[in-house]
MIDOSE-1310 file (N, C-alpha, C; in nm, 2 decimals, decimal comma, always signed):
residues 70
mkie	-0,19/-1,04/-0,84/-0,09/-0,98/-0,76/-0,15/-0,85/-0,70; -0,11/-0,82/-0,58/-0,15/-0,71/-0,50/-0,03/-0,63/-0,45; -0,06/-0,51/-0,41/+0,05/-0,43/-0,35/+0,03/-0,43/-0,20; +0,13/-0,48/-0,12/+0,12/-0,49/+0,02/+0,21/-0,39/+0,09
frfl	+0,16/-0,32/+0,19/+0,23/-0,23/+0,27/+0,25/-0,29/+0,41; +0,37/-0,28/+0,46/+0,40/-0,31/+0,60/+0,45/-0,18/+0,67; +0,39/-0,14/+0,78/+0,43/-0,02/+0,84/+0,42/-0,02/+0,99; +0,49/+0,07/+1,05/+0,48/+0,09/+1,20/+0,39/+0,21/+1,22
nktt	+0,28/+0,19/+1,29/+0,19/+0,29/+1,33/+0,25/+0,36/+1,45; +0,29/+0,49/+1,44/+0,35/+0,56/+1,55/+0,26/+0,59/+1,66; +0,13/+0,61/+1,63/+0,03/+0,65/+1,74/+0,00/+0,53/+1,83; +0,00/+0,41/+1,78/-0,03/+0,29/+1,87/+0,09/+0,20/+1,89
stfe	+0,21/+0,23/+1,82/+0,33/+0,15/+1,83/+0,31/+0,01/+1,79; +0,23/-0,01/+1,69/+0,20/-0,15/+1,64/+0,24/-0,16/+1,49; +0,27/-0,28/+1,45/+0,30/-0,31/+1,31/+0,17/-0,35/+1,24; +0,15/-0,30/+1,12/+0,03/-0,33/+1,05/+0,06/-0,37/+0,90
vvyf	-0,03/-0,45/+0,84/-0,02/-0,48/+0,70/-0,15/-0,44/+0,64; -0,14/-0,36/+0,53/-0,25/-0,31/+0,46/-0,22/-0,33/+0,31; -0,33/-0,33/+0,23/-0,32/-0,35/+0,09/-0,38/-0,23/+0,01; -0,31/-0,19/-0,10/-0,36/-0,08/-0,18/-0,49/-0,12/-0,24
qnwn	-0,59/-0,03/-0,23/-0,72/-0,05/-0,29/-0,74/+0,03/-0,42; -0,72/+0,16/-0,41/-0,74/+0,24/-0,53/-0,70/+0,39/-0,50; -0,71/+0,48/-0,59/-0,68/+0,62/-0,57/-0,81/+0,70/-0,56; -0,81/+0,79/-0,46/-0,92/+0,88/-0,45/-0,86/+1,02/-0,47
drqp	-0,89/+1,07/-0,59/-0,82/+1,19/-0,64/-0,67/+1,16/-0,64; -0,59/+1,22/-0,55/-0,45/+1,19/-0,54/-0,41/+1,12/-0,41; -0,51/+1,08/-0,34/-0,49/+1,01/-0,21/-0,50/+0,86/-0,23; -0,41/+0,78/-0,18/-0,42/+0,63/-0,19/-0,52/+0,58/-0,08
lfth	-0,60/+0,49/-0,12/-0,69/+0,42/-0,02/-0,64/+0,28/+0,01; -0,64/+0,24/+0,13/-0,59/+0,11/+0,17/-0,70/+0,03/+0,24; -0,68/-0,10/+0,24/-0,77/-0,19/+0,31/-0,69/-0,30/+0,39; -0,75/-0,35/+0,49/-0,69/-0,46/+0,57/-0,72/-0,59/+0,50
dpkk	-0,83/-0,59/+0,42/-0,88/-0,71/+0,36/-0,81/-0,74/+0,23; -0,73/-0,84/+0,21/-0,66/-0,87/+0,09/-0,76/-0,89/-0,03; -0,88/-0,94/+0,00/-0,98/-0,96/-0,11/-1,03/-0,83/-0,17; -1,02/-0,72/-0,10/-1,06/-0,59/-0,15/-0,95/-0,52/-0,22
akky	-0,83/-0,57/-0,22/-0,71/-0,50/-0,28/-0,72/-0,50/-0,43; -0,66/-0,40/-0,49/-0,66/-0,39/-0,63/-0,57/-0,51/-0,69; -0,62/-0,58/-0,79/-0,55/-0,69/-0,85/-0,48/-0,64/-0,98; -0,36/-0,68/-0,99/-0,28/-0,65/-1,11/-0,25/-0,78/-1,19
whnq	-0,27/-0,77/-1,32/-0,24/-0,88/-1,41/-0,11/-0,87/-1,48; -0,05/-0,75/-1,48/+0,08/-0,72/-1,55/+0,17/-0,64/-1,45; +0,30/-0,67/-1,45/+0,39/-0,60/-1,37/+0,40/-0,45/-1,40; +0,38/-0,42/-1,53/+0,39/-0,28/-1,57/+0,30/-0,19/-1,50
saek	+0,17/-0,23/-1,50/+0,07/-0,14/-1,43/+0,10/-0,14/-1,28; +0,14/-0,25/-1,22/+0,17/-0,25/-1,08/+0,29/-0,16/-1,05; +0,39/-0,16/-1,14/+0,51/-0,08/-1,12/+0,48/+0,07/-1,12; +0,39/+0,11/-1,20/+0,34/+0,25/-1,20/+0,29/+0,29/-1,07
dlnl	+0,20/+0,21/-1,01/+0,14/+0,24/-0,88/+0,25/+0,23/-0,77; +0,34/+0,13/-0,78/+0,44/+0,12/-0,68/+0,53/+0,24/-0,67; +0,57/+0,30/-0,79/+0,65/+0,42/-0,79/+0,58/+0,54/-0,73; +0,45/+0,55/-0,76/+0,37/+0,66/-0,69/+0,36/+0,64/-0,54
lnkv	+0,34/+0,52/-0,50/+0,32/+0,49/-0,36/+0,45/+0,50/-0,28; +0,56/+0,49/-0,34/+0,69/+0,51/-0,27/+0,71/+0,65/-0,23; +0,64/+0,74/-0,30/+0,65/+0,89/-0,26/+0,55/+0,93/-0,15; +0,46/+0,84/-0,11/+0,36/+0,88/-0,01/+0,43/+0,90/+0,13
kset	+0,40/+1,00/+0,19/+0,45/+1,03/+0,33/+0,34/+1,04/+0,43; +0,37/+1,00/+0,55/+0,28/+1,00/+0,66/+0,34/+1,05/+0,79; +0,27/+1,13/+0,86/+0,33/+1,18/+0,99/+0,30/+1,07/+1,10; +0,20/+0,98/+1,08/+0,17/+0,89/+1,19/+0,21/+0,75/+1,16
aktl	+0,29/+0,72/+1,05/+0,33/+0,59/+1,02/+0,47/+0,59/+0,95; +0,54/+0,49/+0,98/+0,67/+0,47/+0,91/+0,66/+0,35/+0,82; +0,68/+0,36/+0,69/+0,67/+0,25/+0,60/+0,80/+0,16/+0,61; +0,77/+0,03/+0,63/+0,88/-0,06/+0,64/+0,90/-0,13/+0,51
sikl	+0,80/-0,17/+0,44/+0,81/-0,23/+0,31/+0,69/-0,21/+0,22; +0,71/-0,20/+0,09/+0,60/-0,20/-0,01/+0,64/-0,30/-0,11; +0,56/-0,40/-0,13/+0,60/-0,51/-0,23/+0,47/-0,56/-0,29; +0,50/-0,63/-0,41/+0,40/-0,69/-0,48/+0,39/-0,84/-0,44
vs	+0,27/-0,88/-0,40/+0,25/-1,02/-0,35/+0,14/-1,08/-0,43; +0,14/-1,22/-0,43/+0,03/-1,29/-0,51/-0,08/-1,33/-0,42
């Protein structure tokens, strides 16, 4: 399972899909390549990151959805 973000990029007015890769200090890192995304084996560890990622704010993007995908 991986965490998938769907968002609207306000600078280019395009929809994008990215995957959560890992944390760099307190900043989340994302990738467009699903093979590089962090893989979760249990829902509990994924839920922890999902809760933290729901708090992330961006001035240049509007989050449309954050979900766990296989």
